C-alpha positions as CSV (number, residue, x, y, z in Angstrom):
1,M,-0.1,0.1,0.0
2,K,1.1,3.1,-1.0
3,N,1.4,6.3,1.4
4,D,-1.0,9.2,0.3
5,N,2.2,11.5,-0.4
6,S,3.3,8.8,-2.4
7,I,0.6,9.3,-4.6
8,V,0.0,12.9,-5.2
9,G,1.7,12.5,-8.4
10,V,-0.6,9.6,-9.3
11,A,-4.1,12.1,-8.7
12,E,-1.9,15.0,-10.7
13,G,-1.7,12.5,-13.8
14,T,2.1,11.0,-13.1
15,H,3.0,8.0,-14.6
16,H,5.5,5.3,-13.1
17,T,7.5,5.7,-16.3
18,P,10.4,8.0,-15.8
19,G,10.4,10.9,-17.9
20,H,6.6,10.4,-18.9
21,S,4.3,13.0,-17.0
22,E,0.5,14.5,-17.7
23,H,-1.5,17.1,-16.2
24,T,-4.3,16.9,-13.9
25,G,-6.6,17.9,-16.7
26,D,-6.0,14.7,-18.4
27,I,-7.7,12.8,-15.8
28,P,-11.3,13.2,-16.0
29,P,-13.0,14.2,-12.6
30,Q,-14.9,11.0,-12.3
31,Q,-11.5,8.8,-12.7
32,V,-10.0,10.5,-9.7
33,F,-10.9,8.4,-7.0
34,P,-10.6,5.4,-9.1
35,T,-7.0,6.4,-10.1
36,L,-6.1,7.0,-6.4
37,L,-7.2,4.0,-4.9
38,S,-5.5,1.8,-7.8
39,T,-2.5,2.9,-6.3
40,L,-3.5,0.7,-3.1
41,G,-2.6,-2.7,-2.7
42,E,0.4,-5.0,-3.6
43,H,2.1,-3.8,-7.3
44,R,4.8,-5.6,-9.1
45,E,7.1,-3.1,-9.6
46,L,8.9,-1.0,-6.9
47,T,8.6,2.7,-7.0
48,F,9.1,6.0,-4.8
49,F,6.7,8.4,-5.2
50,H,5.8,8.4,-9.2
51,Y,9.1,7.1,-10.0
52,H,9.9,3.7,-11.4
53,I,12.9,2.0,-9.7
54,V,12.8,-1.7,-10.6
55,D,10.7,-4.1,-11.8
56,L,10.0,-7.5,-9.6
57,P,10.2,-10.8,-11.0
58,V,7.0,-12.9,-11.2
59,I,7.7,-16.4,-9.6
60,L,5.1,-18.9,-10.7
61,Y,3.9,-22.5,-10.0
62,D,1.2,-24.3,-12.0
63,K,0.7,-28.4,-12.2
64,E,0.4,-28.0,-15.6
65,Y,3.3,-25.8,-16.5
66,G,5.5,-26.5,-13.2
67,L,7.5,-23.6,-12.1
68,D,8.0,-20.6,-14.0
69,I,10.0,-17.4,-13.0
70,Y,10.4,-14.2,-15.4
71,P,12.4,-11.0,-14.9
72,N,9.2,-8.9,-14.7
73,I,5.4,-8.9,-15.8
74,H,5.9,-8.0,-19.3
75,K,8.4,-11.2,-20.1
76,M,5.5,-13.4,-18.3
77,Q,3.4,-11.8,-21.1
78,E,5.9,-12.1,-24.0
79,A,6.0,-15.6,-22.7
80,G,2.2,-16.7,-23.8
81,K,1.6,-19.1,-20.8
82,Y,0.1,-16.5,-18.5
83,T,-1.5,-13.0,-19.2
84,L,-3.2,-10.3,-17.0
85,S,-7.1,-10.1,-16.6
86,T,-9.3,-7.1,-16.6
87,T,-8.7,-6.6,-12.8
88,H,-4.8,-7.0,-13.3
89,Q,-4.6,-10.7,-11.8
90,I,-2.6,-13.5,-13.8
91,V,-4.5,-16.0,-15.0
92,K,-3.5,-18.9,-18.0
93,S,-3.7,-17.4,-21.4
94,K,-5.8,-20.6,-22.6
95,N,-8.1,-20.1,-20.0
96,L,-8.4,-16.2,-18.7
97,G,-10.4,-17.4,-15.2
98,E,-8.1,-19.8,-13.9
99,K,-5.1,-18.8,-12.2
100,P,-1.9,-20.5,-11.6
101,T,-1.6,-23.0,-8.5
102,F,0.8,-20.8,-6.3
103,D,1.7,-17.2,-7.3
104,L,5.4,-16.4,-5.3
105,S,6.3,-13.3,-6.9
106,V,7.9,-10.5,-5.2
107,T,5.9,-7.6,-4.8
108,S,6.3,-3.8,-3.3
109,L,5.2,-5.0,-0.3
110,V,7.3,-7.9,0.2
111,C,10.5,-5.9,-0.5
112,F,9.4,-3.4,2.2
113,Q,9.1,-6.5,4.6
114,W,12.7,-7.5,3.6
115,L,13.7,-4.1,4.4
116,A,11.9,-4.1,7.7
117,M,13.7,-7.4,8.3
118,I,17.2,-6.1,7.5
119,I,16.9,-2.7,9.2
120,L,15.9,-4.8,12.6
121,L,18.4,-7.1,12.3
122,V,21.2,-4.4,12.0
123,A,19.8,-2.6,14.9
124,F,19.5,-5.4,17.0
125,F,23.3,-6.7,16.0
126,V,24.5,-3.1,16.7
127,A,22.5,-2.7,20.0
128,G,23.9,-5.9,21.2
129,K,27.6,-5.4,20.1
130,R,27.3,-2.2,22.1
131,A,26.0,-4.0,25.2
132,R,28.6,-6.4,25.2
133,K,31.5,-4.0,24.9
134,K,30.1,-1.6,27.4
135,P,28.0,-3.5,29.8
136,V,28.0,-1.3,32.6
137,S,28.0,2.1,30.6
138,A,24.4,3.5,29.9
139,P,23.1,2.9,27.0
140,K,23.1,5.6,23.7
141,G,21.5,5.8,20.8
142,I,19.8,2.8,18.9
143,Q,20.6,0.5,22.1
144,N,19.1,3.0,24.6
145,L,15.8,2.8,22.1
146,L,15.8,-0.8,21.8
147,E,16.7,-1.3,25.4
148,T,13.3,0.7,26.5
149,I,11.3,-1.0,24.1
150,F,12.1,-4.4,25.4
151,V,11.7,-3.2,29.1
152,F,7.9,-1.9,27.4
153,I,6.9,-5.2,26.3
154,R,8.4,-6.8,29.1
155,D,6.8,-5.0,31.9
156,D,3.9,-4.1,30.7
157,V,2.3,-6.6,28.3
158,V,4.1,-10.0,28.6
159,V,4.9,-10.4,32.2
160,P,1.6,-9.2,33.1
161,N,-0.5,-11.7,31.0
162,I,1.7,-14.8,31.4
163,P,1.6,-15.9,34.7
164,N,4.5,-18.3,34.3
165,R,7.5,-15.9,34.9
166,K,10.1,-18.1,33.5
167,L,8.0,-18.7,30.3
168,A,7.2,-15.1,29.9
169,Y,11.1,-14.5,29.8
170,K,11.4,-17.2,27.3
171,L,8.7,-15.9,25.3
172,L,10.0,-12.2,25.3
173,P,12.2,-12.3,22.3
174,Y,9.1,-13.4,20.0
175,F,7.1,-10.2,21.7
176,V,9.8,-7.7,21.3
177,S,10.4,-8.9,17.5
178,L,6.5,-8.9,16.9
179,F,6.0,-5.7,18.2
180,V,9.0,-3.6,16.6
181,F,8.5,-5.5,13.2
182,I,4.6,-4.2,12.9
183,L,5.7,-0.6,14.2
184,L,8.7,-0.3,11.5
185,M,6.3,-1.8,8.6
186,N,3.4,0.5,9.9
187,L,5.7,3.4,10.1
188,F,6.8,2.8,6.5
189,G,3.4,3.8,5.3
190,L,3.7,7.2,6.5
191,I,7.0,7.8,5.1
192,P,6.4,10.1,1.8
193,G,7.1,7.4,-1.3
194,G,7.0,4.3,1.3
195,H,4.7,1.4,1.4
196,T,2.6,0.0,4.2
197,A,3.2,-3.8,3.9
198,T,0.7,-4.4,7.0
199,G,-2.1,-3.3,4.5
200,A,-2.1,-6.7,3.3
201,L,-4.0,-9.3,4.2
202,G,-1.6,-11.9,3.3
203,T,1.2,-10.0,5.7
204,T,-1.7,-9.9,8.7
205,A,-2.4,-13.3,8.1
206,G,1.2,-14.5,8.3
207,L,1.5,-12.9,11.4
208,A,-1.5,-14.2,13.2
209,L,-0.7,-17.6,12.1
210,T,2.8,-17.4,14.1
211,A,0.4,-16.0,16.9
212,L,-1.6,-18.9,16.6
213,F,1.5,-21.5,17.1
214,V,2.7,-19.4,19.6
215,I,-0.6,-19.5,21.5
216,N,-1.4,-23.0,21.3
217,G,2.5,-24.6,21.2
218,T,3.1,-23.1,24.3
219,A,0.4,-24.1,25.8
220,I,0.3,-27.7,24.9
221,K,4.5,-27.8,26.0
222,Q,3.5,-26.0,29.4
223,I,0.7,-27.8,30.6
224,G,0.8,-31.0,28.2
225,L,-1.5,-32.3,25.6
226,K,-3.8,-34.0,27.9
227,N,-5.0,-31.2,29.8
228,W,-4.8,-28.9,26.4
229,L,-7.4,-31.5,25.1
230,K,-9.2,-31.0,28.2
231,H,-9.6,-27.5,27.7
232,L,-11.3,-28.0,24.3
233,L,-14.5,-28.9,26.7
234,G,-14.5,-25.5,28.1
235,G,-15.2,-27.2,31.7
236,A,-18.5,-28.4,30.4
237,P,-19.1,-32.2,31.4
238,W,-17.4,-34.8,28.6
239,Y,-20.5,-35.9,27.3
240,L,-21.4,-32.2,25.5
241,F,-17.8,-32.8,24.0
242,F,-19.8,-33.0,20.7
243,I,-21.1,-29.5,21.2
244,M,-18.5,-27.7,23.1
245,I,-15.0,-29.2,20.7
246,P,-16.5,-27.6,17.7
247,I,-17.0,-24.1,19.6
248,E,-13.8,-24.2,21.0
249,I,-11.8,-25.2,18.0
250,I,-13.9,-22.3,16.2
251,S,-12.8,-19.9,19.5
252,M,-9.4,-21.0,18.2
253,F,-9.0,-19.7,15.3
254,T,-11.2,-16.5,15.3
255,K,-8.5,-15.0,17.8
256,P,-6.1,-14.8,15.1
257,F,-8.9,-14.0,12.5
258,A,-9.5,-11.0,14.5
259,L,-5.9,-10.1,14.8
260,T,-5.8,-10.4,11.2
261,V,-8.2,-8.1,10.3
262,R,-8.0,-5.9,12.5
263,L,-4.3,-5.1,11.9
264,F,-5.4,-5.0,8.3
265,A,-8.5,-2.8,8.5
266,N,-7.2,-0.1,10.7
267,M,-4.1,0.3,8.5
268,T,-6.1,0.4,5.3
269,A,-9.1,2.7,6.7
270,G,-6.5,5.8,7.5
271,H,-5.0,5.6,4.2
272,V,-8.6,5.6,2.2
273,V,-9.5,8.6,4.2
274,L,-6.5,10.3,2.9
275,L,-6.9,9.5,-0.1
276,S,-10.4,10.8,-0.1
277,L,-9.5,13.9,1.2
278,V,-6.6,14.3,-1.7
279,G,-9.0,13.0,-4.2
280,L,-11.5,15.6,-3.3
281,I,-9.3,18.6,-4.0
282,F,-8.6,17.6,-7.4
283,Y,-12.3,16.5,-8.0
284,M,-13.4,19.8,-6.3
285,K,-10.6,21.9,-7.9
286,T,-11.6,24.8,-6.0
287,L,-9.2,26.4,-3.7
288,V,-11.5,27.2,-0.9
289,F,-12.1,23.3,-0.3
290,A,-8.3,22.5,-0.5
291,V,-7.9,25.1,2.4
292,V,-10.2,23.1,4.1
293,A,-9.0,19.6,2.8
294,V,-5.3,20.1,3.7
295,P,-5.6,20.8,7.6
296,F,-7.7,17.6,7.9
297,S,-5.2,15.9,5.5
298,I,-3.2,16.9,8.3
299,F,-4.7,15.8,11.5
300,M,-5.7,12.4,9.5
301,Y,-1.7,12.0,8.9
302,A,-1.2,12.5,12.9
303,L,-3.8,10.1,13.9
304,E,-2.1,7.8,11.6
305,L,0.7,7.8,13.3
306,L,-0.7,7.3,16.7
307,V,-2.9,4.2,14.8
308,A,0.6,2.8,13.8
309,F,1.9,2.8,17.4
310,L,-1.3,1.7,18.6
311,Q,-2.1,-1.4,16.4
312,A,1.5,-2.9,17.1
313,F,0.9,-2.7,20.7
314,I,-2.6,-3.8,20.6
315,F,-1.6,-7.1,18.2
316,T,1.2,-7.8,20.6
317,I,-0.9,-7.7,23.8
318,L,-3.4,-9.6,22.5
319,T,-0.9,-12.4,21.6
320,A,0.0,-12.4,24.9
321,V,-3.3,-12.2,26.7
322,F,-4.1,-15.2,24.5
323,T,-1.2,-17.0,25.3
324,G,-1.9,-16.8,29.4
325,L,-5.6,-17.6,28.6
326,A,-4.4,-20.7,26.7
327,I,-1.9,-22.0,29.7
328,G,-4.7,-20.9,32.3
329,E,-4.1,-21.9,35.9
330,H,-1.9,-25.0,35.0
331,S,0.9,-22.8,34.7
332,E,0.3,-21.1,37.9
333,H,0.4,-24.4,39.5
334,S,3.5,-25.8,37.9
335,D,5.2,-22.4,38.6
336,G,4.3,-22.6,42.5
337,H,5.2,-26.0,42.7
338,H,8.9,-25.6,41.0
């Protein structure tokens, strides 16, 4: 998803091809909003503002054709096996309604996920190196920032929600990584020319899937498979298993589903509002409306900054809460016995 600042050029009629531009008047008023909204989502090229940087590879696997790798979408179309539908989806050329079995292509949002991973790996490596070199000195710079985040997640998110303190410290690296990774991807969308990777359902679903494994894997390891299966009865008598077990299984999957939709919807909604305000300026084409819309856009931008931090915190703390609930009182008993 592109940030609203990165798509003003699109509203003005600029094209992604370098050296080519149009004027605002070239886009009819009724096409302003479709043009702006078309910039949302994943793209098969990496851009900065309206400047084209590089085409991204297309990687497809199909039971009929096997594995195919193309340097860009144009080479894919020239090969003849696949083409783009009217909705810009990759489909088979001989059967326009059939998609390849797997689309493993690198997209713009994937690139920004990789960028977030690289930045975090470098930041934690530098901070860890400084901590080992000067263990008794006051932290500075990136080390101070990461230690502040670490203490915040430990004292306000993980330890209060996971009853077993030893287990809480063991899971702490996961929750810290989860928070900073989501936060960094959220903030990328607020940088002019940036993309919000958490504005894709695939990204948020992947994060929720890791939470699902952590929640249930930790519970099984901590309380044992037998006690975990007992939780599927929800405290009801065993003869109600045919009612309670399906309900508990559905509940098990609705939690990560809620995490997926909440993060995706909140990160998408703010961008849509910003796009609408920008689009209204070009749609109305009046200076008076621009004077009103610009302050609202600035306010929404500040609100988006708050939402970026808030959604990272909510995703992390809910995962910690669900982990603590999955463990239940068994963890407290085992911890006290230990």
